[in-house]
DOPA-548578 format. One record per atom (N, C-alpha, C): y, x, z; residue number from 0; residue in one letter. Coordinates in Angstrom, 1 decimal. Layout:
# residues N
Y,X,Z,pos,code
Y,X,Z,NUM,A
...
***
This chain:
# residues 166
Y,X,Z,pos,code
52.1,-191.2,80.0,0,M
53.2,-190.9,80.9,0,M
53.8,-189.6,80.6,0,M
52.9,-188.6,80.3,1,K
53.4,-187.2,80.1,1,K
54.2,-187.2,78.8,1,K
53.8,-188.0,77.7,2,N
54.5,-188.0,76.5,2,N
55.9,-188.7,76.7,2,N
55.9,-189.7,77.6,3,L
57.2,-190.3,77.9,3,L
58.2,-189.4,78.5,3,L
57.7,-188.5,79.5,4,K
58.6,-187.6,80.1,4,K
59.0,-186.5,79.1,4,K
58.1,-186.0,78.3,5,T
58.4,-185.0,77.3,5,T
59.5,-185.6,76.3,5,T
59.3,-186.8,75.9,6,G
60.2,-187.4,74.9,6,G
61.6,-187.6,75.6,6,G
61.6,-188.0,76.8,7,T
62.9,-188.2,77.5,7,T
63.6,-186.9,77.7,7,T
62.9,-185.9,78.1,8,I
63.5,-184.6,78.3,8,I
64.0,-184.1,76.9,8,I
63.2,-184.2,75.9,9,G
63.6,-183.8,74.5,9,G
64.9,-184.5,74.1,9,G
65.0,-185.8,74.4,10,M
66.2,-186.6,74.0,10,M
67.4,-186.1,74.8,10,M
67.2,-185.8,76.1,11,L
68.3,-185.3,76.9,11,L
68.8,-183.9,76.4,11,L
67.8,-183.1,76.0,12,I
68.2,-181.8,75.5,12,I
69.0,-181.9,74.2,12,I
68.6,-182.8,73.3,13,I
69.3,-183.0,72.0,13,I
70.7,-183.6,72.3,13,I
70.8,-184.5,73.2,14,A
72.1,-185.1,73.6,14,A
73.0,-184.0,74.2,14,A
72.4,-183.2,75.0,15,L
73.2,-182.1,75.6,15,L
73.7,-181.1,74.5,15,L
72.9,-180.8,73.6,16,L
73.3,-179.9,72.5,16,L
74.4,-180.5,71.7,16,L
74.3,-181.8,71.3,17,F
75.4,-182.4,70.6,17,F
76.7,-182.4,71.4,17,F
76.6,-182.7,72.6,18,S
77.8,-182.8,73.4,18,S
78.4,-181.5,73.6,18,S
77.7,-180.4,73.8,19,V
78.2,-179.1,73.9,19,V
78.9,-178.6,72.6,19,V
78.2,-178.9,71.5,20,S
78.8,-178.5,70.2,20,S
80.1,-179.3,69.9,20,S
80.2,-180.5,70.4,21,T
81.4,-181.3,70.2,21,T
82.5,-180.7,71.0,21,T
82.3,-180.2,72.2,22,F
83.3,-179.6,73.1,22,F
83.7,-178.2,72.5,22,F
82.8,-177.6,71.8,23,S
83.2,-176.2,71.3,23,S
84.0,-176.3,70.1,23,S
84.2,-177.4,69.5,24,Q
85.0,-177.5,68.3,24,Q
86.5,-177.4,68.7,24,Q
87.3,-176.8,67.8,25,R
88.7,-176.8,68.0,25,R
89.3,-178.1,67.9,25,R
90.3,-178.3,68.7,26,G
91.0,-179.6,68.7,26,G
91.8,-179.7,67.4,26,G
92.4,-180.9,67.2,27,T
93.2,-181.1,66.0,27,T
94.5,-180.3,66.1,27,T
94.8,-179.6,65.1,28,R
96.0,-178.8,65.1,28,R
96.7,-179.0,63.7,28,R
98.0,-178.9,63.7,29,M
98.7,-179.0,62.5,29,M
98.6,-177.7,61.8,29,M
98.4,-177.8,60.5,30,G
98.2,-176.5,59.7,30,G
99.3,-176.4,58.7,30,G
99.0,-175.7,57.6,31,Y
99.9,-175.5,56.6,31,Y
100.4,-176.8,56.0,31,Y
101.7,-176.9,55.9,32,G
102.2,-178.1,55.3,32,G
103.7,-177.9,55.2,32,G
104.4,-178.8,54.4,33,Q
105.8,-178.6,54.3,33,Q
106.5,-179.7,55.1,33,Q
107.6,-179.3,55.7,34,G
108.3,-180.3,56.5,34,G
109.1,-181.3,55.6,34,G
109.6,-182.3,56.2,35,N
110.3,-183.3,55.5,35,N
111.8,-183.1,55.7,35,N
112.5,-182.9,54.7,36,D
114.0,-182.7,54.9,36,D
114.7,-184.0,54.6,36,D
114.0,-185.1,54.6,37,N
114.6,-186.4,54.4,37,N
115.4,-186.5,53.0,37,N
115.0,-185.8,52.1,38,G
115.6,-185.9,50.7,38,G
116.9,-185.3,50.6,38,G
117.5,-184.8,51.7,39,Q
118.9,-184.3,51.6,39,Q
118.9,-182.8,51.1,39,Q
117.8,-182.1,51.4,40,G
117.8,-180.7,50.9,40,G
118.7,-179.8,51.8,40,G
118.1,-178.7,52.1,41,Y
118.9,-177.6,52.9,41,Y
119.5,-178.2,54.1,41,Y
120.7,-177.9,54.5,42,F
121.3,-178.3,55.7,42,F
122.6,-179.0,55.5,42,F
122.9,-179.4,54.2,43,C
124.2,-180.0,53.9,43,C
124.4,-181.4,54.6,43,C
123.3,-182.0,54.9,44,N
123.4,-183.3,55.5,44,N
124.0,-183.3,56.9,44,N
124.2,-182.1,57.5,45,N
124.9,-182.0,58.8,45,N
126.4,-181.8,58.7,45,N
126.8,-181.6,57.5,46,I
128.3,-181.3,57.2,46,I
128.9,-182.5,56.8,46,I
130.0,-183.0,57.5,47,P
130.7,-184.2,57.1,47,P
131.5,-184.0,55.8,47,P
131.7,-185.1,55.1,48,N
132.6,-185.1,53.9,48,N
132.3,-184.0,52.9,48,N
131.1,-183.6,52.7,49,I
130.8,-182.5,51.8,49,I
130.7,-183.2,50.4,49,I
131.4,-182.5,49.4,50,S
131.4,-183.0,48.1,50,S
130.2,-182.6,47.3,50,S
130.0,-183.3,46.2,51,T
128.8,-182.9,45.3,51,T
129.1,-181.5,44.7,51,T
130.3,-181.2,44.5,52,D
130.6,-179.8,44.0,52,D
130.2,-178.8,45.0,52,D
130.5,-179.0,46.3,53,Q
130.2,-178.1,47.3,53,Q
128.7,-178.0,47.5,53,Q
128.0,-179.1,47.4,54,Q
126.5,-179.2,47.5,54,Q
125.9,-178.4,46.3,54,Q
126.5,-178.5,45.1,55,S
126.0,-177.8,44.0,55,S
126.1,-176.3,44.1,55,S
127.3,-175.9,44.6,56,K
127.6,-174.4,44.9,56,K
126.6,-173.9,45.9,56,K
126.4,-174.7,47.0,57,I
125.5,-174.2,48.1,57,I
124.1,-174.1,47.5,57,I
123.7,-175.0,46.7,58,T
122.4,-174.9,46.0,58,T
122.2,-173.7,45.2,58,T
123.3,-173.3,44.4,59,D
123.3,-172.1,43.6,59,D
123.2,-170.9,44.5,59,D
124.0,-170.9,45.6,60,F
124.0,-169.7,46.5,60,F
122.6,-169.6,47.1,60,F
122.0,-170.7,47.5,61,R
120.7,-170.7,48.1,61,R
119.6,-170.1,47.1,61,R
119.6,-170.6,45.9,62,L
118.7,-170.1,44.9,62,L
118.8,-168.6,44.7,62,L
120.0,-168.1,44.6,63,A
120.2,-166.7,44.4,63,A
119.7,-165.9,45.6,63,A
120.0,-166.5,46.8,64,H
119.5,-165.8,48.0,64,H
118.0,-165.8,48.2,64,H
117.4,-166.9,47.8,65,L
115.9,-167.0,47.9,65,L
115.3,-166.0,47.0,65,L
115.8,-165.8,45.8,66,K
115.3,-164.9,44.8,66,K
115.4,-163.4,45.4,66,K
116.5,-163.1,45.9,67,E
116.7,-161.8,46.5,67,E
115.8,-161.6,47.7,67,E
115.6,-162.6,48.5,68,M
114.8,-162.4,49.7,68,M
113.3,-162.3,49.3,68,M
112.9,-163.0,48.2,69,Q
111.5,-162.9,47.8,69,Q
111.3,-161.5,47.2,69,Q
112.2,-160.9,46.5,70,T
112.1,-159.5,46.0,70,T
111.9,-158.6,47.2,70,T
112.8,-158.8,48.2,71,N
112.7,-157.9,49.4,71,N
111.4,-158.0,50.1,71,N
110.9,-159.3,50.3,72,R
109.6,-159.5,50.9,72,R
108.5,-158.8,50.2,72,R
108.5,-158.9,48.8,73,N
107.5,-158.3,48.0,73,N
107.6,-156.7,48.2,73,N
108.8,-156.2,48.2,74,Q
108.9,-154.7,48.5,74,Q
108.3,-154.4,49.8,74,Q
108.6,-155.2,50.8,75,L
108.1,-154.9,52.2,75,L
106.6,-155.0,52.2,75,L
106.0,-155.9,51.5,76,A
104.5,-156.0,51.4,76,A
103.9,-154.8,50.8,76,A
104.5,-154.3,49.7,77,I
104.0,-153.1,49.1,77,I
104.2,-151.9,50.0,77,I
105.3,-151.7,50.7,78,K
105.5,-150.6,51.6,78,K
104.5,-150.7,52.8,78,K
104.2,-151.9,53.2,79,S
103.3,-152.1,54.3,79,S
101.9,-151.7,53.9,79,S
101.5,-152.1,52.7,80,A
100.2,-151.6,52.2,80,A
100.1,-150.1,52.1,80,A
101.2,-149.6,51.6,81,N
101.3,-148.1,51.4,81,N
101.2,-147.4,52.8,81,N
101.9,-148.0,53.8,82,L
101.8,-147.4,55.1,82,L
100.4,-147.4,55.7,82,L
99.7,-148.5,55.5,83,Q
98.3,-148.6,55.9,83,Q
97.5,-147.5,55.3,83,Q
97.7,-147.2,54.0,84,A
96.9,-146.2,53.3,84,A
97.3,-144.8,53.9,84,A
98.6,-144.6,54.1,85,L
99.0,-143.3,54.7,85,L
98.5,-143.1,56.1,85,L
98.3,-144.1,56.9,86,R
97.8,-144.0,58.2,86,R
96.4,-143.3,58.2,86,R
95.6,-143.7,57.2,87,T
94.3,-143.2,57.1,87,T
94.3,-141.7,56.7,87,T
95.3,-141.3,55.9,88,E
95.4,-140.0,55.5,88,E
96.0,-139.1,56.6,88,E
96.8,-139.6,57.5,89,G
97.3,-138.9,58.6,89,G
98.5,-138.0,58.3,89,G
99.2,-138.2,57.2,90,N
100.4,-137.4,56.9,90,N
101.6,-138.1,57.6,90,N
102.0,-137.5,58.7,91,I
103.0,-138.1,59.5,91,I
104.4,-138.1,58.8,91,I
104.7,-137.1,58.0,92,K
106.0,-137.1,57.2,92,K
106.0,-138.3,56.3,92,K
105.0,-138.5,55.5,93,S
104.9,-139.6,54.6,93,S
105.0,-141.0,55.3,93,S
104.3,-141.1,56.5,94,I
104.3,-142.3,57.3,94,I
105.8,-142.6,57.7,94,I
106.4,-141.6,58.3,95,N
107.8,-141.7,58.8,95,N
108.8,-142.1,57.6,95,N
108.6,-141.5,56.5,96,K
109.4,-141.8,55.3,96,K
109.2,-143.3,54.9,96,K
108.0,-143.8,54.9,97,T
107.7,-145.1,54.5,97,T
108.3,-146.1,55.6,97,T
108.2,-145.8,56.8,98,I
108.8,-146.6,57.9,98,I
110.3,-146.7,57.7,98,I
110.9,-145.6,57.4,99,D
112.4,-145.6,57.2,99,D
112.7,-146.4,56.0,99,D
111.9,-146.4,54.9,100,E
112.2,-147.2,53.7,100,E
112.0,-148.7,54.1,100,E
111.1,-149.0,54.9,101,M
110.9,-150.4,55.3,101,M
112.1,-150.9,56.1,101,M
112.6,-150.0,56.9,102,G
113.8,-150.3,57.8,102,G
115.0,-150.6,56.9,102,G
115.2,-149.8,55.8,103,V
116.3,-150.1,54.9,103,V
116.1,-151.4,54.2,103,V
114.9,-151.8,53.8,104,I
114.7,-153.1,53.2,104,I
115.0,-154.2,54.2,104,I
114.6,-154.1,55.5,105,R
114.9,-155.1,56.5,105,R
116.4,-155.2,56.7,105,R
117.1,-154.1,56.8,106,T
118.5,-154.1,57.0,106,T
119.2,-154.8,55.8,106,T
118.7,-154.5,54.6,107,N
119.3,-155.2,53.4,107,N
119.1,-156.7,53.5,107,N
117.9,-157.1,54.0,108,M
117.6,-158.5,54.1,108,M
118.6,-159.2,55.1,108,M
118.8,-158.5,56.2,109,Q
119.7,-159.1,57.2,109,Q
121.2,-159.2,56.7,109,Q
121.6,-158.1,55.9,110,K
122.9,-158.1,55.3,110,K
123.0,-159.3,54.3,110,K
122.0,-159.4,53.5,111,S
122.0,-160.5,52.5,111,S
122.1,-161.9,53.2,111,S
121.4,-162.0,54.3,112,K
121.4,-163.3,55.0,112,K
122.8,-163.6,55.5,112,K
123.5,-162.6,56.1,113,E
124.8,-162.8,56.6,113,E
125.8,-163.0,55.4,113,E
125.6,-162.3,54.3,114,Q
126.5,-162.6,53.1,114,Q
126.3,-164.0,52.6,114,Q
125.1,-164.5,52.6,115,H
124.8,-165.8,52.2,115,H
125.5,-166.8,53.1,115,H
125.5,-166.6,54.3,116,I
126.2,-167.5,55.3,116,I
127.7,-167.5,55.0,116,I
128.3,-166.3,54.8,117,Q
129.7,-166.2,54.5,117,Q
130.1,-166.8,53.2,117,Q
129.2,-166.7,52.2,118,D
129.4,-167.3,50.9,118,D
129.5,-168.9,51.0,118,D
128.7,-169.4,51.8,119,I
128.7,-170.9,52.0,119,I
130.0,-171.2,52.8,119,I
130.3,-170.5,53.8,120,R
131.5,-170.8,54.6,120,R
132.7,-170.8,53.8,120,R
132.8,-169.9,52.8,121,S
134.0,-169.7,51.9,121,S
134.3,-171.0,51.1,121,S
133.4,-171.8,50.8,122,I
133.6,-173.0,50.1,122,I
133.9,-174.3,50.9,122,I
133.8,-174.1,52.2,123,L
133.9,-175.2,53.1,123,L
135.4,-175.3,53.7,123,L
135.8,-176.5,54.1,124,T
137.1,-176.6,54.7,124,T
136.9,-176.1,56.2,124,T
138.0,-176.0,56.9,125,A
138.0,-175.5,58.3,125,A
137.2,-176.5,59.1,125,A
137.3,-177.8,59.0,126,D
136.5,-178.7,59.7,126,D
135.0,-178.6,59.4,126,D
134.7,-178.5,58.1,127,Q
133.3,-178.4,57.7,127,Q
132.7,-177.1,58.3,127,Q
133.5,-176.0,58.3,128,Q
133.0,-174.7,58.9,128,Q
132.6,-174.9,60.3,128,Q
133.3,-175.7,61.1,129,V
133.0,-175.9,62.5,129,V
131.6,-176.5,62.6,129,V
131.3,-177.5,61.8,130,Y
130.0,-178.2,61.8,130,Y
128.9,-177.2,61.3,130,Y
129.3,-176.4,60.2,131,F
128.3,-175.5,59.7,131,F
128.0,-174.4,60.7,131,F
129.0,-173.9,61.4,132,D
128.8,-172.8,62.4,132,D
128.0,-173.3,63.6,132,D
128.1,-174.6,63.9,133,N
127.3,-175.2,65.0,133,N
126.0,-175.8,64.6,133,N
125.7,-175.7,63.3,134,S
124.4,-176.3,62.9,134,S
123.3,-175.5,63.4,134,S
122.1,-176.1,63.5,135,N
120.9,-175.5,64.1,135,N
120.1,-174.8,62.9,135,N
120.7,-173.9,62.2,136,R
120.0,-173.3,61.1,136,R
118.8,-172.5,61.8,136,R
117.6,-172.7,61.2,137,G
116.4,-172.0,61.6,137,G
115.7,-172.6,62.8,137,G
116.1,-173.8,63.3,138,T
115.5,-174.3,64.5,138,T
115.0,-175.8,64.2,138,T
114.5,-176.0,63.0,139,G
114.0,-177.4,62.7,139,G
112.7,-177.6,63.5,139,G
112.4,-178.9,63.7,140,N
111.2,-179.2,64.4,140,N
110.1,-179.2,63.4,140,N
109.1,-178.4,63.6,141,G
108.0,-178.3,62.6,141,G
106.7,-177.9,63.3,141,G
105.6,-178.2,62.8,142,Q
104.3,-177.8,63.3,142,Q
103.9,-176.5,62.7,142,Q
103.5,-175.5,63.4,143,G
103.1,-174.2,62.9,143,G
101.6,-174.1,62.8,143,G
101.2,-173.2,62.0,144,Y
99.8,-173.0,61.8,144,Y
99.1,-172.7,63.1,144,Y
98.2,-173.5,63.6,145,C
97.5,-173.3,64.8,145,C
98.4,-173.1,66.0,145,C
99.6,-173.6,66.0,146,K
100.5,-173.4,67.1,146,K
100.8,-174.7,67.8,146,K
100.2,-175.8,67.4,147,G
100.5,-177.0,68.0,147,G
102.0,-177.4,67.7,147,G
102.7,-177.9,68.7,148,N
104.0,-178.4,68.5,148,N
105.0,-177.2,68.8,148,N
105.5,-176.6,67.8,149,R
106.4,-175.5,67.9,149,R
107.6,-175.6,67.0,149,R
108.6,-174.8,67.3,150,Q
109.8,-174.8,66.5,150,Q
109.5,-174.2,65.2,150,Q
109.9,-174.8,64.1,151,G
109.7,-174.3,62.8,151,G
111.0,-173.6,62.3,151,G
110.9,-173.1,61.1,152,Q
112.1,-172.5,60.5,152,Q
112.7,-173.5,59.5,152,Q
114.0,-173.4,59.3,153,G
114.7,-174.2,58.4,153,G
115.2,-175.5,59.2,153,G
116.0,-176.2,58.5,154,N
116.5,-177.4,59.2,154,N
115.7,-178.6,58.7,154,N
114.4,-178.6,59.0,155,R
113.6,-179.7,58.5,155,R
112.8,-180.2,59.7,155,R
112.4,-181.5,59.6,156,Q
111.6,-182.1,60.6,156,Q
110.3,-182.6,59.9,156,Q
109.2,-182.4,60.6,157,G
108.0,-183.0,60.1,157,G
106.8,-182.2,60.4,157,G
105.7,-182.7,60.0,158,N
104.4,-182.0,60.3,158,N
104.2,-181.0,59.2,158,N
103.9,-179.8,59.6,159,G
103.6,-178.7,58.7,159,G
104.5,-177.5,59.0,159,G
104.1,-176.4,58.4,160,R
104.8,-175.2,58.6,160,R
106.1,-175.2,57.7,160,R
107.2,-175.0,58.3,161,N
108.5,-175.0,57.6,161,N
108.8,-173.6,57.2,161,N
109.3,-173.5,56.0,162,C
109.5,-172.2,55.4,162,C
110.9,-171.9,55.1,162,C
111.8,-172.1,56.0,163,G
113.2,-171.7,55.7,163,G
113.4,-170.2,55.6,163,G
114.5,-169.8,55.1,164,N
114.8,-168.4,54.9,164,N
116.1,-168.0,55.6,164,N
116.2,-168.3,56.8,165,W
117.3,-167.9,57.6,165,W
116.9,-166.8,58.4,165,W
***
């Protein structure tokens, strides 16, 4: 009888441990992944009557813009690492100078973004510009890393982190 009680209690403890560990696990979340742009690429699919020549030029503009933005992001990463090193040294003049340099890079990135938009607008007709100006650039539906259902970047829909550069 005592062995039966001990065995039953032991089984209950094991079952309790398994159930507690199950509840302690994180729920399913969407992680890193690329959104689905339905094969259209970029955001041209929202602009009516766009020609293949216009699409080609937009693709060229985008490639040049992405290269420039990647260079800027790399520079920012270097400055950020340098800033962290300077913080441990405690030289406030060098820290402030690095922060100012990072601000210049961010300003250049914003100017580049706006120039990119104007370059695209310049090859569109007046009617196409209206659609382009009202498009939801940067608000595609996407799943973010451990964020559940959140707005992603880029004009893409799907599961995964969207990596637009707007």
